C-alpha positions as CSV (number, residue, x, y, z in Angstrom):
1,M,-20.4,34.7,10.8
2,A,-21.2,31.4,9.0
3,D,-18.5,32.0,6.5
4,T,-16.0,32.8,9.2
5,A,-16.9,29.6,11.1
6,Q,-16.5,27.6,7.9
7,R,-13.1,29.0,7.3
8,A,-12.1,28.3,10.8
9,W,-12.8,24.6,10.8
10,Q,-11.3,24.3,7.3
11,V,-8.1,25.7,8.8
12,V,-8.1,23.0,11.4
13,L,-8.6,20.4,8.6
14,E,-5.7,21.8,6.7
15,R,-3.5,21.7,9.8
16,I,-4.3,18.0,10.4
17,E,-3.9,17.2,6.7
18,G,-0.5,18.8,6.7
19,D,0.5,16.8,9.9
20,L,-0.6,13.6,8.2
21,R,1.2,14.4,4.9
22,D,4.4,15.4,6.7
23,G,4.5,12.4,9.0
24,R,3.8,14.2,12.2
25,L,0.6,12.2,12.6
26,S,0.2,8.5,11.6
27,P,-2.5,5.9,12.1
28,G,-2.8,5.0,15.8
29,D,-1.7,8.5,16.9
30,R,-4.1,10.7,18.8
31,L,-4.9,14.3,17.8
32,T,-3.7,17.1,20.0
33,P,-6.3,17.8,22.7
34,E,-9.0,20.1,21.7
35,R,-8.1,23.1,23.8
36,E,-4.4,22.9,22.8
37,L,-5.1,22.4,19.1
38,A,-7.5,25.4,19.1
39,A,-4.8,27.6,20.6
40,Q,-2.1,26.4,18.2
41,V,-4.3,27.0,15.1
42,G,-5.9,30.2,16.5
43,V,-9.5,29.2,16.3
44,G,-12.3,28.5,18.8
45,R,-12.8,25.1,20.3
46,S,-16.1,24.7,18.5
47,S,-14.3,24.9,15.2
48,V,-11.9,22.1,16.3
49,R,-15.0,20.0,17.2
50,E,-16.6,20.6,13.9
51,A,-13.4,19.6,12.0
52,V,-13.1,16.4,14.1
53,R,-16.7,15.6,13.3
54,V,-16.0,15.9,9.6
55,L,-12.9,13.7,9.9
56,E,-14.9,11.1,11.8
57,V,-17.6,11.0,9.0
58,L,-14.8,10.6,6.5
59,G,-13.3,7.7,8.4
60,V,-10.1,9.4,9.2
61,V,-10.5,9.5,13.0
62,R,-12.4,7.6,15.7
63,T,-13.5,9.5,18.8
64,A,-14.1,8.3,22.3
65,T,-15.5,10.3,25.2
66,G,-14.3,10.3,28.8
67,S,-10.8,10.5,30.1
68,G,-7.7,8.2,30.0
69,P,-5.7,6.7,27.3
70,T,-8.6,5.7,25.1
71,A,-10.3,9.2,25.1
72,G,-10.1,11.8,22.4
73,A,-9.7,11.4,18.6
74,M,-7.4,8.8,17.1
75,I,-6.2,8.6,13.5
76,V,-7.6,5.4,12.1
77,T,-7.9,6.1,8.3
78,T,-10.8,3.9,7.1
79,P,-11.5,5.6,3.8
80,R,-13.9,2.9,2.6
81,G,-16.6,3.8,5.1
82,G,-16.2,7.5,4.6
83,L,-16.3,7.2,0.8
84,A,-19.4,4.9,1.0
85,A,-21.3,7.4,3.1
86,F,-20.2,10.3,0.8
87,L,-21.3,8.4,-2.4
88,R,-24.6,7.3,-0.8
89,L,-25.5,10.9,0.0
90,Q,-24.5,12.2,-3.4
91,V,-26.5,9.6,-5.2
92,A,-29.5,10.2,-3.0
93,A,-29.3,13.9,-3.7
94,N,-28.7,13.4,-7.4
95,G,-25.3,15.0,-7.1
96,F,-23.9,11.8,-8.7
97,P,-26.3,10.5,-11.3
98,L,-26.9,6.7,-11.2
99,T,-25.8,6.6,-14.8
100,D,-22.3,7.9,-13.8
101,V,-22.1,5.5,-10.8
102,V,-22.8,2.4,-13.0
103,R,-20.5,3.5,-15.7
104,T,-17.7,4.1,-13.2
105,R,-18.3,0.7,-11.7
106,I,-18.0,-0.9,-15.1
107,V,-14.7,0.9,-15.9
108,L,-13.2,-0.1,-12.5
109,E,-14.3,-3.7,-12.5
110,C,-13.2,-4.3,-16.1
111,D,-9.8,-3.0,-15.2
112,V,-9.6,-5.1,-12.1
113,A,-10.5,-8.3,-14.0
114,E,-8.0,-7.5,-16.7
115,R,-5.2,-6.9,-14.3
116,L,-6.0,-9.9,-12.1
117,A,-5.7,-12.1,-15.3
118,Q,-2.2,-10.7,-15.8
119,T,-1.0,-11.7,-12.3
120,S,-1.0,-14.7,-10.0
121,A,-3.3,-13.4,-7.4
122,D,-4.6,-15.7,-4.7
123,L,-8.2,-16.5,-5.5
124,T,-8.9,-18.8,-2.6
125,E,-11.3,-16.4,-0.8
126,I,-13.1,-15.6,-4.1
127,I,-13.7,-19.2,-4.9
128,G,-15.0,-19.8,-1.3
129,I,-17.5,-17.0,-1.9
130,L,-18.7,-18.6,-5.1
131,D,-19.1,-21.9,-3.3
132,A,-21.2,-20.2,-0.6
133,M,-23.4,-18.7,-3.4
134,D,-24.2,-22.2,-4.7
135,A,-26.4,-22.9,-1.7
136,D,-30.0,-23.6,-2.9
137,D,-31.7,-22.0,0.1
138,L,-30.2,-18.5,-0.2
139,A,-32.7,-15.7,0.1
140,P,-32.3,-12.9,-2.5
141,A,-30.8,-10.6,0.2
142,E,-28.3,-13.2,1.2
143,F,-27.4,-13.9,-2.4
144,L,-26.9,-10.2,-3.1
145,A,-24.7,-9.8,0.0
146,L,-22.4,-12.6,-1.2
147,D,-22.5,-11.1,-4.7
148,A,-21.3,-7.7,-3.3
149,R,-18.6,-9.5,-1.4
150,F,-17.5,-11.4,-4.5
151,H,-17.0,-8.2,-6.5
152,Q,-15.3,-6.5,-3.5
153,A,-13.0,-9.4,-3.1
154,L,-11.9,-9.2,-6.7
155,S,-11.0,-5.5,-6.2
156,E,-9.1,-6.3,-3.0
157,A,-7.2,-9.1,-4.7
158,S,-6.0,-6.5,-7.3
159,G,-4.0,-4.9,-4.5
160,N,-5.1,-1.4,-5.3
161,A,-6.4,0.2,-2.1
162,V,-7.9,3.2,-3.9
163,V,-9.9,1.0,-6.3
164,S,-11.0,-1.2,-3.5
165,A,-12.3,1.8,-1.5
166,M,-14.0,3.2,-4.5
167,M,-15.6,-0.1,-5.3
168,A,-17.0,-0.4,-1.8
169,G,-18.4,3.1,-2.0
170,L,-20.0,2.6,-5.4
171,R,-21.7,-0.6,-4.5
172,S,-22.9,0.8,-1.2
173,S,-24.4,3.8,-2.9
174,I,-26.7,1.7,-5.2
175,E,-27.4,-1.3,-2.9
176,A,-30.9,-0.2,-2.2
177,Y,-31.6,0.1,-6.0
178,T,-30.2,-3.3,-6.8
179,S,-32.2,-4.9,-4.0
180,A,-35.4,-3.3,-5.1
181,G,-34.8,-4.5,-8.6
182,A,-34.1,-8.1,-7.5
183,A,-37.3,-8.1,-5.5
184,R,-39.3,-7.4,-8.7
185,L,-37.6,-10.0,-10.9
186,D,-40.2,-12.7,-11.6
187,D,-37.6,-15.3,-12.5
188,W,-35.1,-14.6,-9.7
189,A,-34.0,-18.2,-9.4
190,D,-33.0,-18.2,-13.1
191,V,-31.3,-14.9,-12.8
192,A,-29.3,-16.1,-9.7
193,Q,-28.3,-19.2,-11.6
194,R,-27.0,-17.2,-14.5
195,L,-25.1,-14.8,-12.2
196,R,-23.5,-17.9,-10.6
197,R,-22.3,-19.1,-14.1
198,E,-21.0,-15.6,-15.0
199,H,-19.1,-15.4,-11.7
200,R,-17.5,-18.7,-12.4
201,H,-16.6,-17.6,-15.9
202,I,-14.9,-14.5,-14.6
203,V,-12.8,-16.4,-12.2
204,D,-12.0,-19.0,-14.8
205,A,-10.9,-16.4,-17.3
206,V,-8.7,-14.8,-14.6
207,S,-7.2,-18.2,-13.7
208,R,-6.4,-18.9,-17.3
209,G,-4.8,-15.5,-17.7
210,D,-7.2,-14.5,-20.4
211,A,-7.4,-10.7,-19.8
212,V,-9.7,-10.0,-22.7
213,D,-12.2,-12.7,-21.8
214,A,-12.1,-11.6,-18.1
215,R,-12.7,-8.0,-19.0
216,E,-15.5,-8.6,-21.5
217,T,-17.3,-11.1,-19.2
218,V,-17.3,-8.5,-16.4
219,R,-18.7,-5.9,-18.8
220,A,-21.5,-8.1,-20.0
221,H,-22.2,-9.4,-16.5
222,I,-22.8,-5.9,-15.1
223,T,-24.6,-4.4,-18.0
224,D,-27.0,-7.4,-18.4
225,Y,-28.0,-7.3,-14.7
226,Y,-28.6,-3.6,-14.7
227,T,-30.7,-3.9,-17.8
228,E,-32.9,-6.5,-16.1
229,V,-33.2,-4.4,-13.0
230,A,-34.1,-1.3,-15.1
231,Q,-36.8,-3.3,-16.8
232,A,-38.1,-4.7,-13.5
233,L,-38.4,-1.2,-12.1
234,S,-41.2,-0.1,-14.3
235,P,-40.9,3.4,-16.0
236,G,-44.6,3.6,-15.4
237,D,-44.0,3.7,-11.6
238,A,-43.4,7.3,-10.7
239,A,-41.1,6.3,-7.8
240,D,-38.8,4.1,-9.9
241,G,-39.1,5.5,-13.4
242,A,-36.1,7.9,-13.2
243,V,-34.0,5.1,-11.7
244,G,-34.9,2.7,-14.4
245,E,-34.2,5.2,-17.2
246,A,-30.8,6.0,-15.5
247,A,-29.8,2.4,-15.5
248,R,-30.7,1.9,-19.1
249,A,-28.7,5.1,-20.0
250,A,-25.8,3.7,-18.0
251,V,-25.8,0.5,-20.0
252,R,-26.0,2.4,-23.3
253,T,-23.2,4.8,-22.5
254,A,-21.0,2.1,-21.0
255,N,-20.9,0.4,-24.4
256,E,-20.2,3.5,-26.5
């Protein structure tokens, strides 16, 4: 019975995917009402509800209860939120090792910096974020939030929606780890000041069109910070040892 139910809601997903791919559905459109869609696909209404729940988690639809023009499921396509949730769950369940997450982030961000240096992208928002990070009274959590926004803004400036969504998901999946590491850094003020300098260096290299410098500065920036965090999360602590070792492995493999 479980296998049959799974096949049924997957049939619904495939139907909706086909409608999106062929242009019969677009962002802003509403899905066919549950009863009608179930009849069209030949499945039970519970299977339609299950498929819609999956699409909602993935950020493809937004649902509203009640009646009237705002009720039902609407196509919204917000892949960033869905991808972030997926990556967080996979990292938490060790489906995606932290080593792989960090290494993928390095690959993506190095490519973003290199490509930005080869274009004339508008860096106004990015520079504004750096200016905000210069405030002396920022708490570590506030600094890290701006740091995350800085890196995300770089990926958005590249104009690649897939990379931007992946970057948001990757950073979201390890935000608890980076926050825990920052909290254990004895010299956080010095670390924050170094990160500010490195951010400025990245933007300067991009502005000068020096793709090689931009790429290598990003690589060093990410690997150095993860090395510090890994050292702060003591391998002697049973709760953090595996995470610390994974970060060190990520740094090693990223430079191979």
